[in-house]
C-alpha positions as CSV (number, residue, x, y, z in Angstrom):
1,M,60.1,49.2,-57.8
2,I,58.7,52.4,-59.8
3,A,60.8,53.0,-63.0
4,L,61.4,57.0,-63.0
5,L,62.4,59.3,-65.8
6,M,66.2,59.9,-65.8
7,A,68.0,62.9,-67.1
8,P,70.7,62.3,-69.5
9,L,72.6,65.2,-68.2
10,T,72.3,67.1,-65.0
11,A,71.1,70.4,-66.6
12,L,68.6,70.0,-69.2
13,Y,67.7,73.4,-71.0
14,A,64.4,74.3,-72.3
15,S,63.2,73.9,-75.5
16,E,60.8,76.6,-76.9
17,G,58.3,77.5,-74.2
18,L,59.5,75.3,-71.6
19,P,61.0,76.2,-68.3
20,A,64.7,75.7,-67.6
21,F,65.2,72.7,-65.3
22,S,68.1,71.4,-63.6
23,W,69.5,68.6,-61.0
24,E,72.0,70.6,-59.5
25,H,69.8,71.8,-56.9
26,V,66.3,71.2,-55.6
27,P,64.5,72.2,-58.9
28,L,61.8,74.9,-57.5
29,Y,58.4,76.6,-58.7
30,A,56.8,79.8,-56.8
31,H,53.3,80.4,-56.8
32,F,51.8,83.1,-55.3
33,G,49.0,86.3,-55.4
34,Y,50.1,89.6,-56.2
35,D,50.8,92.1,-54.0
36,A,51.5,95.7,-54.6
37,N,53.8,96.0,-51.7
38,L,56.5,93.7,-53.1
39,R,59.6,95.1,-53.0
40,P,62.4,95.3,-55.5
41,E,64.7,92.7,-53.5
42,Q,61.9,90.2,-53.6
43,Y,61.2,90.2,-57.3
44,D,65.1,90.0,-57.5
45,F,64.9,86.6,-55.6
46,L,62.1,85.8,-57.5
47,A,64.2,86.0,-60.8
48,K,67.4,84.5,-59.3
49,H,65.9,81.5,-57.8
50,F,62.9,80.1,-60.1
51,S,62.5,79.5,-63.7
52,L,58.7,78.8,-63.3
53,V,56.3,81.0,-61.6
54,T,52.7,81.5,-61.4
55,I,51.2,84.9,-60.6
56,A,47.5,84.7,-59.0
57,A,45.1,87.5,-58.4
58,G,46.1,88.3,-54.9
59,R,44.0,90.2,-52.5
60,V,46.0,93.7,-52.7
61,H,44.9,94.9,-56.3
62,E,41.4,95.9,-57.6
63,K,42.3,94.6,-61.1
64,A,43.9,91.3,-61.5
65,E,44.8,91.3,-64.9
66,L,46.9,94.8,-64.2
67,G,48.7,93.0,-61.0
68,I,49.6,90.0,-62.9
69,A,51.0,91.7,-65.5
70,T,52.8,93.9,-63.4
71,G,54.4,91.1,-61.3
72,A,55.3,89.4,-64.7
73,A,57.0,92.4,-65.8
74,E,59.2,93.0,-63.0
75,I,60.5,89.6,-62.8
76,K,61.1,89.4,-66.7
77,K,62.9,92.6,-66.8
78,R,65.2,90.9,-64.3
79,N,65.6,87.5,-65.8
80,P,63.5,87.2,-69.1
81,A,64.4,83.2,-69.1
82,V,61.6,82.8,-66.2
83,K,58.4,81.3,-67.6
84,V,55.5,83.5,-65.8
85,L,52.3,81.8,-65.7
86,F,48.9,84.0,-65.7
87,Y,46.5,82.5,-62.9
88,W,43.2,82.1,-64.7
89,P,40.4,79.6,-62.7
90,A,38.6,77.2,-65.2
91,N,35.5,76.5,-63.4
92,I,34.2,79.5,-61.4
93,P,34.7,83.5,-61.7
94,H,37.5,83.8,-58.8
95,G,39.1,87.1,-57.9
96,P,39.2,90.4,-58.9
97,F,39.2,89.6,-62.6
98,T,37.7,93.2,-63.3
99,E,38.3,93.7,-67.1
100,S,37.7,90.0,-68.2
101,L,34.5,89.2,-66.2
102,G,33.3,92.6,-67.6
103,T,33.0,91.1,-71.3
104,F,31.4,87.4,-70.0
105,P,29.1,86.1,-72.2
106,K,25.4,86.1,-71.5
107,G,24.1,82.5,-71.2
108,G,27.7,81.4,-70.1
109,Y,27.0,80.1,-66.6
110,L,25.4,76.9,-65.6
111,D,21.7,76.9,-64.2
112,V,23.5,75.7,-60.8
113,L,25.4,76.9,-58.1
114,R,28.6,75.8,-56.7
115,S,29.0,75.9,-53.1
116,R,31.2,77.6,-51.2
117,P,32.0,76.9,-47.3
118,T,30.2,80.1,-46.3
119,G,27.1,78.4,-47.3
120,K,26.8,80.7,-50.3
121,G,26.5,79.4,-54.1
122,I,28.7,80.7,-56.8
123,P,28.2,80.9,-60.6
124,M,29.6,77.7,-62.6
125,Y,31.4,78.4,-66.3
126,D,29.3,76.5,-68.5
127,H,31.8,74.9,-70.8
128,S,29.4,73.6,-73.3
129,S,28.8,77.1,-74.7
130,A,31.0,77.9,-77.6
131,D,30.9,81.9,-76.7
132,M,32.1,80.9,-73.3
133,R,34.8,79.0,-74.2
134,A,36.0,81.6,-76.9
135,W,35.7,83.9,-74.2
136,W,37.7,82.1,-71.6
137,A,40.6,81.0,-74.3
138,G,40.3,84.8,-75.4
139,V,41.5,85.5,-71.9
140,A,44.3,83.2,-71.9
141,G,45.7,84.8,-75.5
142,R,45.6,88.1,-73.8
143,A,47.5,87.0,-70.8
144,V,50.4,86.1,-73.6
145,R,50.2,89.3,-75.7
146,D,48.9,92.1,-73.3
147,Y,50.2,90.8,-70.1
148,A,53.6,89.5,-71.1
149,C,53.0,86.0,-69.6
150,D,54.1,82.7,-71.0
151,G,50.8,80.8,-70.5
152,I,48.3,80.2,-68.1
153,F,47.7,78.4,-64.6
154,S,44.2,76.5,-65.2
155,D,42.9,76.5,-61.6
156,G,39.8,74.3,-60.7
157,T,40.3,71.9,-64.2
158,H,38.3,68.9,-63.2
159,P,34.7,67.3,-64.3
160,L,31.3,68.6,-63.5
161,V,29.7,66.0,-61.3
162,N,26.2,67.4,-60.7
163,R,22.8,65.4,-60.2
164,E,20.9,68.7,-61.1
165,L,21.7,68.3,-64.8
166,S,21.0,65.9,-67.0
167,R,23.6,63.5,-68.1
168,E,23.4,64.8,-71.4
169,K,24.6,68.3,-70.0
170,V,27.0,67.2,-67.8
171,A,28.7,65.2,-70.9
172,A,28.6,68.1,-72.8
173,A,30.1,70.4,-70.4
174,N,33.1,68.1,-69.9
175,A,33.6,67.5,-73.5
176,G,33.8,71.5,-73.8
177,L,36.1,71.6,-71.1
178,V,38.6,69.7,-73.0
179,A,37.8,71.6,-76.1
180,M,38.3,75.0,-74.2
181,M,42.2,73.9,-73.4
182,Q,42.6,73.3,-77.0
183,E,41.1,76.6,-78.0
184,A,43.0,78.3,-75.2
185,H,46.2,76.9,-76.7
186,A,45.3,78.2,-80.2
187,Q,44.9,81.7,-78.9
188,M,48.1,81.5,-77.2
189,G,50.1,80.4,-80.0
190,A,53.0,78.0,-80.4
191,G,55.6,77.5,-77.5
192,K,53.1,78.7,-74.6
193,L,51.9,76.5,-71.3
194,I,48.8,75.5,-69.8
195,I,49.2,74.0,-66.5
196,F,46.4,72.8,-64.8
197,N,45.0,71.9,-61.2
198,A,44.7,69.6,-59.8
199,L,46.1,66.0,-60.6
200,H,45.8,63.7,-57.7
201,G,46.7,60.1,-58.8
202,A,44.9,59.0,-61.9
203,E,42.3,61.3,-61.2
204,Y,41.7,63.8,-64.0
205,S,45.1,62.7,-65.8
206,G,43.2,62.8,-69.1
207,Y,43.8,66.6,-69.0
208,L,47.6,65.7,-69.6
209,A,46.5,65.1,-73.3
210,V,45.7,68.6,-73.8
211,T,47.9,70.5,-71.4
212,D,51.8,70.9,-70.9
213,G,51.2,69.7,-67.2
214,A,49.5,69.6,-63.9
215,M,49.8,70.4,-60.4
216,I,49.8,68.1,-57.7
217,D,48.2,70.4,-55.1
218,R,46.9,68.7,-51.8
219,F,49.7,66.4,-51.0
220,D,49.4,65.5,-47.1
221,R,47.7,68.7,-46.6
222,D,44.8,67.1,-44.7
223,E,43.3,64.4,-43.0
224,K,41.8,62.6,-46.3
225,Q,45.6,62.1,-47.1
226,T,46.5,58.4,-46.6
227,K,49.5,56.6,-47.5
228,E,47.5,55.3,-50.5
229,T,46.8,58.6,-52.0
230,M,50.4,59.9,-51.4
231,A,51.6,56.6,-53.2
232,A,49.1,57.6,-56.0
233,D,50.2,61.0,-56.4
234,L,53.8,60.0,-56.3
235,E,53.2,57.7,-59.3
236,A,51.1,60.1,-61.2
237,M,54.2,62.6,-61.2
238,H,56.3,60.0,-62.3
239,K,54.0,58.7,-65.0
240,A,53.3,62.5,-66.3
241,A,57.2,63.1,-66.2
242,Q,58.0,60.0,-67.9
243,N,55.5,61.7,-70.9
244,G,57.3,64.8,-70.8
245,K,54.7,66.9,-68.8
246,I,55.5,69.3,-66.2
247,I,54.4,68.7,-62.5
248,C,54.4,71.6,-60.1
249,F,54.4,69.4,-56.4
250,K,52.9,72.1,-54.1
251,A,54.1,70.7,-50.6
252,W,52.6,71.8,-47.2
253,P,53.5,72.3,-43.5
254,N,50.8,71.0,-40.9
255,F,49.2,74.3,-41.2
256,T,47.7,76.5,-43.9
257,L,46.4,80.1,-44.2
258,K,42.9,79.0,-43.3
259,N,44.0,78.2,-39.9
260,K,43.0,81.5,-38.1
261,D,44.6,80.8,-35.1
262,M,47.8,79.8,-36.6
263,M,48.1,83.1,-39.0
264,K,47.9,85.0,-35.6
265,K,51.2,84.2,-34.8
266,P,54.4,86.1,-36.0
267,H,55.9,85.1,-39.6
268,D,59.3,84.4,-38.1
269,E,57.5,81.5,-35.9
270,L,55.2,80.4,-39.0
271,A,58.4,80.4,-41.1
272,R,60.3,78.4,-38.4
273,L,57.6,75.7,-38.2
274,A,57.4,75.5,-41.5
275,R,61.1,74.9,-41.6
276,E,61.1,71.8,-39.4
277,Q,58.5,70.2,-41.4
278,L,60.1,70.4,-44.4
279,R,62.0,67.0,-44.7
280,F,58.8,64.4,-45.3
281,P,57.3,66.4,-48.1
282,L,60.7,67.4,-50.0
283,A,62.1,63.6,-49.8
284,C,58.5,62.5,-51.2
285,F,59.1,64.9,-54.2
286,L,62.5,63.8,-54.5
287,V,62.0,59.9,-54.9
288,A,59.3,60.5,-57.5
289,A,60.6,63.2,-59.3
290,G,61.7,63.2,-63.1
291,S,62.7,66.1,-65.0
292,R,60.5,68.7,-65.6
293,C,59.4,68.4,-61.7
294,Y,59.4,71.6,-59.7
295,F,59.1,71.7,-55.6
296,Q,57.2,74.1,-54.0
297,Y,56.3,74.7,-50.4
298,S,54.4,77.3,-48.4
299,W,51.6,77.5,-46.3
300,G,49.0,79.5,-48.6
301,W,48.6,81.4,-51.8
302,D,49.6,84.8,-50.6
303,A,52.9,86.3,-50.9
304,D,53.9,86.4,-47.3
305,C,53.1,82.4,-46.9
306,G,56.9,81.4,-47.3
307,T,57.4,82.2,-50.9
308,F,60.5,84.0,-49.6
309,D,61.6,82.0,-47.0
310,W,64.4,80.3,-48.5
311,Q,65.2,76.8,-47.0
312,P,69.0,75.3,-46.5
313,E,68.1,72.4,-48.5
314,F,67.7,74.5,-51.4
315,D,71.4,75.4,-51.5
316,K,72.9,72.1,-51.3
317,P,73.9,70.0,-53.9
318,L,71.7,67.0,-55.6
319,G,72.7,66.0,-58.5
320,A,71.3,63.6,-61.1
321,P,69.5,60.4,-59.7
322,K,71.5,57.5,-60.1
323,G,68.5,55.4,-60.4
324,D,65.3,54.4,-60.1
325,A,63.4,54.8,-56.6
326,K,63.2,51.6,-55.2
327,R,59.9,51.0,-53.2
328,E,59.2,48.2,-50.7
329,G,56.0,48.5,-49.4
330,W,55.1,52.1,-48.2
331,T,58.8,52.5,-48.2
332,Y,60.8,54.3,-51.0
333,A,64.7,54.8,-51.5
334,R,66.4,56.6,-54.1
335,E,70.1,57.7,-54.9
336,F,71.6,61.1,-56.2
337,E,75.0,62.4,-56.9
338,H,74.9,64.2,-53.8
339,A,72.3,62.9,-51.8
340,S,70.3,59.2,-50.2
341,V,66.8,60.0,-49.7
342,F,64.4,57.5,-48.2
343,V,60.7,57.9,-47.6
344,D,58.0,55.7,-45.6
345,L,54.5,57.0,-46.2
346,A,53.1,54.6,-43.5
347,G,54.9,56.1,-40.7
348,K,55.0,59.7,-42.5
349,T,58.8,59.7,-41.8
350,A,61.8,60.5,-44.3
351,K,65.6,60.8,-44.1
352,I,67.7,63.1,-46.8
353,E,71.5,62.2,-46.2
354,W,73.5,65.5,-48.2
355,K,77.1,64.0,-49.3
């Protein structure tokens, strides 16, 4: 049995800086790249259905900062209570952050490259550099002051492992990454959020001490995922929720944006396939979720990868959990006021009975 955090009330109202949370329906999170072609009704949709949103750089704007700021403003003028996070990579320059990267400090990169699937390398930030940390934390502060965001989504937040560098350099860089998160909090001010990616099992859980929560990103996304890794992710979410941390549970259908053949299919077909595969990841989320845990379901990070494809399950009454999830081997069962949930990680099957 895993002792899961129980909310004393169906609805929890956010203290300063925290997104609203409720068990009334499945609690949801949105994460997508800014798209200048988003329509007013799509911003209406975001403002209505989500209390926590991350806007990333996107592929349809030459300046990520301006795009994110534009998206945040559109959401907040419709619903000021929505917490919007500024996507901000922690380890590598990623996306068209033209203005921010234009002030990157000299000597702020490591003397090694991170390999990419293309075979090309990309420079990595040197977190042992005080100038680099001050620059990164300064952008986090600007995201709050100038871009109307409520904090940052720190992508790629993980320890440096590199045999080309000395142990001393690696240790200094890893200590610097922790310090950088603390500096970012100081720059943003009280009540602002840092959510990092990614939390998997106990891996990287130490960053929870200096952040407000994390994303579980790869849940059942690829062949590396096993019943053991999925169980570890569920336990990690449970423990983080017990400690009052926010967890964004990123669930996937069995295809992603990187599958070029699948992406040739019409959007309606992709949405249908994703809908057919929703039950298992949603049930997994429900058996382990505590307050401040939010569910996201899409097949990629672009705005047209499922963010605006509403699922019927999201309209069904859920209600607060009646008790802890009961685990027997690789199966979990949990009761909510208006739903019974069962998951078998070994067989990758699930049931959700809505009452």
